[in-house]
Steps between C-alpha positions, in 0.01 A plus 500: 500500500440129473188325373448155647270262318370180654356209309268266693220255442164620639372297795247223421158640445620851416341667201748561227545855365533589139854616574608155616732334250505122469333457837756718683434830674761775475522764774743788500613771736753775483750586775785742537665290773857432385576216741314204627404149402209447266297309760534785753392760245200294403404448866516872562281561193239247617492656849433835341203348314360373829536853645311638204220246565469635854480855365222391257313342796545817704339700220205261506468547876488882496821663376371560147365843592512746786136577583549773760589870461781568747852366492485372859172327434635327187812405693279327758306333214829362361601367844165323541518354147857376567388341829211328315741375240733355762213337690376344180845367411551350848150351499574331168828373626387371841133414474406416142593180318495376144371723225361750751857595590550642153170686460512867410342757736190537281436128511564486877251787547238317293548153649616539857437853626142535383351194671192549710552409866351552844669534835311298760562466872473152637640368827694822573676474167464697182468286186493594139228327303562502127254440220495121436439526126790736433733314262817618672394466864740203539799722412393757758454246782830329412679838509344582837608164639854551368524843661361364826762229487774761460365695796478186715857392409621853584324493837651160589843624403503775760766450761361472847716610800651214697364442854742554784 
């Protein structure tokens, strides 16, 4: 087994820990991989940490407990929670920008998913009217415009059959 220790300076603005020595942060991980470059092993370790972040988010979405009695029902619950986790991850990647892209599920639920809105019909179109005073209404409208832009670009990219 190998223990790999990395010494780095914290990024500007990061709060120092009491374990930091002379302004440097030490991180360590253990591996039983016999071969491989140090950079490759560290990249694999960091990817694993990202995977564990997704698992933590999935627990916040609904995988922390199984609320139903039967196995098949709980299996369906897990599938729905996994689908919600994937939808949330893709929404953050494609629609949200800035700090909203890194928000946790609890913060997204509080700021974006609990906004009051009303569906109104006007000129044969459905429109979503959001509360004007909601502090994060701008993020929601920008996300909707980004997703609409993706859908429009996808529709324009369809190949039309050539006329003969």
